[in-house]
C-alpha positions in Angstrom: 0.0 0.0 0.0 2.9 2.4 0.7 4.4 1.8 -2.7 0.9 2.3 -4.3 0.5 5.5 -2.4 3.9 6.8 -3.4 3.2 6.0 -7.1 -0.2 7.7 -6.9 1.4 10.8 -5.3 4.1 11.0 -8.0 1.4 10.6 -10.7 -0.6 13.5 -9.2 2.5 15.6 -8.9 3.7 15.1 -12.5 0.3 15.1 -14.2 -1.6 17.9 -12.4 0.6 20.1 -10.2 3.6 20.7 -12.4 1.6 21.7 -15.5 -0.5 23.9 -13.3 2.6 25.6 -11.9 4.0 26.0 -15.4 0.8 27.6 -16.6 0.8 29.9 -13.6 4.4 31.0 -14.3 3.5 31.7 -17.9 0.6 33.8 -16.8 2.7 35.8 -14.3 5.3 36.4 -17.0 2.7 37.6 -19.5 1.0 39.9 -16.9 4.5 41.2 -16.0 5.4 42.1 -19.6 2.0 43.8 -20.1 2.6 45.8 -16.9 6.0 46.9 -18.0 4.7 48.0 -21.4 1.8 50.0 -19.7 4.3 51.6 -17.3 6.6 52.7 -20.1 3.7 54.0 -22.1 2.3 56.0 -19.2 5.8 57.4 -18.4 6.4 58.5 -22.0 2.9 60.1 -22.2 3.5 61.9 -18.9 6.9 63.2 -19.9 5.6 64.4 -23.3 2.6 66.2 -21.8 4.6 67.9 -19.1 7.3 69.2 -21.4 4.9 70.9 -23.8 
């Protein structure tokens, strides 16, 4: 039973948790890139409106 439990735990880890974590990391990276683009755009618009 211990071996069966360990195998089931490894199955759950590799088939459900790791892909979920990989998807979460991808989502965080995409959100981070979008946030940096928005930050740069807002900074440039703020500088151009202040100088004129």
